[in-house]
Steps between C-alpha positions, in 0.01 A plus 500: 500500500397615841546863595802431723661292222444773245666752733795269557531434126483872422775564759729218384447530125763765423749410771842347459493195723748225561548199711769249585463138599744217537511142362704306746486184285672683216705726731392837350324826585229587245434871426177592328322806371136494600235628259127543556307480172167665410303207633684514832704188437847502654782396261860428609779567250834337596785753477783325676624180671788534741679206665449486880829522696569333835464848658152529339398158627606593854290824483203302361522250788507770754196674346286182495 
């Protein structure tokens, strides 16, 4: 690992991180925990899927 990558890995390693994405084909939001392992690999762990409402779709369209 380069020095910058090592610093980033060290910073992220103990943090609680999360992300959400959406799958429009399936009509769901996907919520994940994000973990950084000892080798610096990023792993996503699915924690929830929530149906997208019409209101959500309208907000998504506006944000794109």
